[in-house]
C-alpha positions in Angstrom: 37.1 152.8 114.8 40.7 152.0 115.3 42.4 149.7 116.8 44.6 150.5 120.1 46.7 147.6 119.2 47.5 145.2 115.9 49.1 141.7 116.9 50.4 139.5 114.2 52.8 136.8 113.6 55.7 136.1 111.5 55.4 132.2 109.7 59.1 131.8 108.9 59.2 128.4 107.4 60.6 125.9 104.6 58.4 124.1 102.2 58.5 120.8 100.0 58.8 121.6 96.8 55.6 121.9 94.0 53.4 120.0 96.9 50.7 121.9 97.9 49.1 119.0 101.0 52.2 119.0 102.1 52.9 122.6 102.3 49.5 122.6 103.7 49.3 120.1 105.9 52.3 121.6 107.7 51.0 125.0 107.9 48.2 124.1 109.3 50.4 122.0 112.4 53.1 125.0 112.4 49.5 127.7 113.0 48.1 125.9 115.5 50.4 126.3 118.0 50.3 129.7 117.9 48.9 129.5 121.1 47.8 133.3 121.9 44.4 136.1 120.0 46.3 137.5 116.4 44.7 139.7 114.5 46.6 138.5 111.0 49.1 135.4 110.5 51.0 136.0 107.5 52.8 133.4 105.4 55.8 133.1 103.3 55.3 133.8 98.7 53.9 131.1 97.6 53.1 129.2 100.7 51.7 125.9 99.4 54.7 125.0 96.0 57.7 127.3 96.6 58.5 129.9 93.8 57.9 127.8 90.4 57.3 129.1 87.9 55.8 124.9 86.7 52.4 127.5 86.6 51.0 125.6 84.0 50.7 122.7 85.8 50.4 124.3 89.7 48.1 127.0 88.5 44.5 126.8 90.3 41.3 129.1 90.0 40.6 131.1 92.7 37.9 129.5 95.6 39.7 125.7 95.2 42.1 124.9 97.7 44.1 127.1 98.6 40.9 129.7 99.0 39.3 127.6 101.0 42.0 126.3 103.3 42.5 129.7 103.6 39.2 131.0 104.7 38.5 127.4 106.7 41.8 128.7 109.0 40.8 132.4 109.1 36.7 131.2 110.4 39.0 128.8 112.7 41.5 131.0 114.9 39.2 134.3 113.8 41.9 136.4 112.3 43.1 137.3 108.8 45.1 135.2 106.9 47.7 135.8 104.6 49.9 135.2 102.1 50.4 134.1 98.0 49.6 131.3 95.6 49.6 130.7 92.0 45.7 131.4 90.6 45.2 130.7 87.4 42.4 133.5 86.0 40.9 133.6 82.5 43.4 131.7 80.6 46.1 134.7 82.9 48.3 133.9 86.1 49.0 135.4 88.8 51.3 135.2 91.8 48.7 136.4 93.6 48.1 137.5 97.7 44.8 136.6 99.0 43.2 138.3 102.5 41.8 136.4 103.9 39.5 137.0 106.3 37.2 135.0 109.0 33.9 136.0 108.3 34.7 134.6 104.5 35.7 137.8 103.1 38.4 137.6 99.9 40.8 140.0 98.8 43.8 139.5 96.5 46.9 141.6 94.9 49.2 140.3 92.6 52.2 141.1 92.6 53.6 144.1 90.6 56.9 143.8 90.0 57.3 140.2 88.2 61.5 138.7 89.3 62.8 138.8 85.2 65.9 136.8 86.4 64.1 133.9 86.9 61.8 134.3 83.8 58.9 135.3 86.4 58.1 137.6 83.9 57.4 135.5 81.4 55.0 133.2 83.3 52.8 135.2 85.0 51.0 138.7 84.0 51.9 142.0 86.8 49.5 143.6 88.7 48.4 147.1 89.0 46.2 148.0 91.5 47.5 150.2 94.9 46.0 147.8 97.2 45.1 148.8 100.7 43.9 146.3 103.1 41.5 147.4 107.0 41.6 145.6 110.2 41.0 146.9 113.0 40.2 150.9 111.4 44.5 149.7 110.4 45.5 150.4 106.7 47.8 147.7 105.2 49.4 147.5 102.3 49.9 144.9 101.4 53.6 143.4 98.9 55.7 140.6 97.7 59.1 140.4 97.3 61.0 142.0 94.7 58.4 144.3 94.9 60.8 145.9 98.1 63.4 146.6 95.2 60.7 149.7 94.7 60.5 152.3 96.5 57.9 154.5 93.9 54.8 152.5 93.8 54.7 151.8 97.7 55.8 155.9 98.6 52.8 156.3 101.3 50.9 159.4 100.3 48.7 161.4 102.6 45.3 163.3 102.5 44.3 166.0 105.2 47.1 164.1 107.4 45.8 160.8 106.7 48.1 158.2 105.4 47.4 155.9 102.4 48.7 153.0 105.5 50.1 153.0 108.7 51.3 149.0 108.0 53.2 147.7 104.6 54.0 143.6 104.5 56.1 142.0 101.9 55.9 138.3 101.7 59.1 136.1 100.2 60.7 134.0 98.2 64.4 136.1 99.3 67.5 133.3 98.9 69.9 134.3 100.7 72.4 135.1 98.0 71.0 138.7 98.2 70.4 138.7 102.2 71.8 141.9 103.1 69.5 143.4 100.4 66.5 142.5 102.6 68.0 143.5 105.8 68.4 146.8 104.3 65.8 148.0 102.3 62.5 146.3 105.0 63.5 149.5 107.4 64.2 151.9 104.8 60.5 151.5 103.7 59.2 151.9 106.9 61.5 154.8 107.8 60.8 156.9 105.0 57.3 155.8 104.6 56.7 157.2 108.6 54.5 153.4 109.0 55.7 150.1 110.2 57.0 146.8 107.7 56.9 143.9 108.1 59.1 141.0 106.2 58.0 137.2 106.1 61.0 135.2 104.0 61.2 131.3 103.8 64.0 128.9 105.0 65.4 125.8 103.5 67.0 125.0 100.1 64.1 124.9 96.4 64.0 122.7 93.7 66.3 125.0 92.0 68.7 124.5 94.6 68.2 127.6 95.9 69.3 128.5 99.5 67.0 130.6 101.2 67.9 132.3 104.9 64.5 134.0 106.5 65.4 136.7 107.9 62.0 137.7 108.7 61.4 141.0 110.7 59.7 143.7 112.0 60.7 147.0 112.6 59.0 150.4 113.2 58.2 153.8 112.5 61.9 154.9 112.8 63.0 151.4 111.2 64.0 150.4 114.7 64.1 146.6 115.0 60.3 144.7 116.2 61.2 141.2 115.7 63.8 139.3 113.8 63.1 135.1 113.8 66.9 134.9 112.1 67.4 131.4 110.0 65.1 128.8 111.3 62.3 127.8 110.9 60.1 129.5 113.8 56.8 132.0 114.4 57.5 135.4 115.9 54.3 137.6 117.5 54.6 141.2 117.6 52.2 143.6 118.8 52.1 147.9 116.4 51.1 150.3 118.9 49.3 152.2 117.0 49.2 155.7 119.6 53.0 155.5 119.5 52.6 155.5 115.5 50.3 158.6 115.5 52.2 160.3 118.1 55.9 159.8 116.2 54.2 161.1 113.1 52.2 164.2 114.9 56.1 165.2 116.0 57.6 164.1 112.7 55.2 165.5 110.0 58.0 164.5 107.1 55.3 163.9 104.1 55.0 167.6 104.7 57.8 168.0 102.4 57.6 165.6 100.1 57.9 165.5 96.7 54.2 165.5 94.4 54.1 162.6 91.8 52.1 160.1 89.7 52.4 157.0 88.9 51.9 156.1 84.9 
C-alpha cells in the first residue's frame, strides 16, 4: 500500500574533520531534537569523517561502528536513516550510501561518479548499480554529490505508466565555490524526471580548508521549492504528497515523449 504522505528530515550540519566519534555524537544530539515522527532522515555525504581521501586510515567494514550506529538510530526513531560513509570491502574502498531501516535491514548504493578533481577516483572504486529503495510504497532513488552533474544516469524510466522512482535525493559535500550549479541542477532533476528532488549538503570548512555553504533544499515535480535551508546548521522537515505527484504525471505525461536509450 502506498502512503499518501512521506515525511522527511533534512539534516544540514557541520562535520568534524576525520573524527567519527565527534560526528556521531553531534548527529545523535541533532536527531533527538526532531520532535515529530518522520519516515526518513537524510544525512550528508561522508557524515562520519567529512569528504576525506584518507580511506586507508578511516575506512571500516560493513556492520561495524557507523553501520551499527545507523541501525540503532533507525530502531530508536522508527525512521529510515541514510547517508554515506567510507567502507572497505574485498580490498577496495567505497563512498557508500547506507540505507538503514528500523527493522535492522541495511541496503546500500556505491557512488558512481567519483570526483576526479579531488582524486576521489584514485582512492575509491565506483558503483555501477541503479538502486531503488522502497519506503511506504514510494520508490526512492539515491545519489551522491557529483552524481548530480550526470542526468543520464539519473534518468527516470517508465513501465506501463509506472515510474522507476518518485523521489531522487542527493547527499553531498558540495563546495561553496560551485553552489550555483547545485542550486540549478537540483530543481532540474525534479522537472525532467517528473519526481520530487532533495539535496542535503553540509556546512562549515573541512580539513582541506574547503568551504561548504549548505543550500540543502527540496523541490516538487514542477521545480517548486518546498524547503531551502540556507547556509547554517539546520534541520528541516518536509512532507511529500503522493496524490499531487500522480495527478501531475497524468495531467502532463511528458515521459511518453522521452527518448529511449540504454547505459553501457
